[in-house]
C-alpha positions in Angstrom: 100.2 122.6 112.0 99.0 122.1 115.5 96.1 119.8 116.3 92.7 121.1 115.7 89.3 119.9 116.8 86.8 119.2 114.1 83.2 118.0 113.9 81.4 116.0 111.3 77.8 117.2 111.6 74.9 115.2 110.3 72.6 117.6 108.6 69.8 115.1 108.5 69.4 115.0 112.3 68.0 118.5 112.8 66.9 121.2 110.3 68.7 123.9 112.3 72.1 122.3 111.7 73.1 123.2 108.2 72.3 126.9 108.6 74.3 126.8 111.9 77.2 125.0 110.2 77.2 127.6 107.4 77.8 130.3 109.9 81.1 128.7 110.8 84.3 130.2 109.1 85.7 126.7 108.2 83.2 124.3 106.9 82.8 122.0 103.9 80.3 119.3 102.8 81.7 115.8 102.7 79.7 115.1 99.6 81.5 115.9 96.4 80.2 118.1 93.7 79.8 121.8 93.1 76.1 121.7 92.2 74.5 119.5 94.9 70.8 119.9 95.1 69.7 122.0 98.1 67.7 119.0 99.4 70.9 117.0 99.5 72.9 119.7 101.1 70.3 120.0 103.8 70.8 116.4 104.9 74.5 115.9 104.1 77.4 115.4 106.5 79.5 118.6 107.0 83.1 118.8 108.3 83.6 121.9 110.5 86.6 123.2 112.3 85.4 123.8 115.8 85.9 127.4 117.0 84.6 127.9 120.5 83.8 131.5 119.6 81.3 130.4 117.0 77.7 129.4 117.8 77.9 125.7 116.7 79.7 124.3 119.9 77.4 126.1 122.4 74.3 125.1 120.4 75.5 121.5 120.4 76.1 121.5 124.1 72.7 123.2 124.9 70.5 121.5 122.3 72.3 118.5 120.7 72.9 116.2 123.6 71.5 112.8 122.7 70.5 114.1 119.3 73.1 112.3 117.3 74.3 115.6 115.7 77.6 114.1 114.8 81.1 113.2 116.0 84.2 115.2 117.0 87.8 114.4 116.1 91.2 115.9 116.6 93.7 116.1 113.8 96.8 117.9 112.6 95.4 118.0 109.0 93.8 121.0 107.5 90.2 121.1 106.5 90.7 120.1 102.9 93.0 117.2 103.6 90.9 115.9 106.5 87.8 116.1 104.1 89.7 113.9 101.6 90.4 111.4 104.3 86.9 111.2 105.7 85.4 110.9 102.3 87.1 107.5 102.0 84.7 106.2 104.7 81.4 107.3 103.1 80.8 104.0 101.5 81.1 100.4 102.8 81.1 97.1 101.0 78.7 94.5 102.5 79.5 90.8 102.5 77.2 90.3 99.5 79.3 92.8 97.6 76.8 95.6 97.6 78.1 99.1 98.1 76.1 101.2 100.6 76.4 104.6 102.2 78.2 104.3 105.6 76.8 107.0 108.0 79.9 106.7 110.3 79.2 110.2 111.5 76.2 109.0 113.4 77.4 108.5 117.0 75.5 105.2 117.4 77.0 103.9 114.2 80.5 105.0 115.0 80.5 103.6 118.5 79.2 100.2 117.3 81.6 100.0 114.4 84.9 101.1 116.0 84.4 98.7 118.9 83.6 95.8 116.5 86.3 96.5 113.9 89.4 94.5 113.7 92.7 96.2 114.4 93.3 96.2 110.6 90.0 97.9 110.0 90.5 100.5 112.7 94.0 101.6 111.5 92.9 103.8 108.6 90.6 105.7 110.9 93.5 106.9 113.0 96.0 107.7 110.2 95.7 111.4 110.8 93.3 111.5 113.7 94.6 111.5 117.2 91.2 111.1 118.9 87.5 110.7 118.2 85.1 112.0 120.9 81.6 110.5 120.5 78.6 110.7 122.7 76.9 107.5 123.8 73.4 106.5 122.7 71.5 108.9 125.0 74.1 111.7 125.2 74.8 111.1 128.9 78.5 110.2 128.5 81.3 110.7 126.0 83.7 108.1 124.5 87.2 109.3 123.8 88.8 106.9 121.4 92.5 106.7 120.7 94.6 104.0 119.0 97.8 103.2 120.9 100.2 100.6 119.5 97.4 99.2 117.4 95.0 98.8 120.4 91.8 100.8 120.9 91.4 102.8 124.1 88.2 104.6 125.3 89.0 107.4 127.8 92.3 105.7 128.7 90.8 102.2 129.2 91.5 99.4 126.7 88.5 98.3 124.7 88.1 94.5 124.7 88.8 92.9 121.4 85.8 90.9 120.1 86.7 87.3 119.2 85.1 86.1 115.9 85.1 82.5 115.0 
């Protein structure tokens, strides 16, 4: 399979998003379960294969800039396999041992996390993803993250490693 562009859309960011996502030919909720409550489906993260002929991409470009609608990624996986991989990241373990929801599909969260993560923490994110494209906090610019030889690059420039002591 050739590389495809996907988006993980945060349904909680705008009430127009889930109905827009559901018009896409290839979409699936990242949350598991056949009988999710409609209230949960309305705020859930959705994985969508991006098709420029569908309304989602143009709506995102026209109305979603700076709205933290979600993240984009490029992968060779199909929708179902990519969903399985992305579901692994929906929870995080805090230093005190508590398990919490990890809203990695929020651009602010993703940009902060991927830059602060250790090389070992970053590696699983790129197992089957060639690139993540994420808007910055105000939507004025895009970050294009790739992992090359274990090092994180943003738009072709190396991202400085944080030194923790």
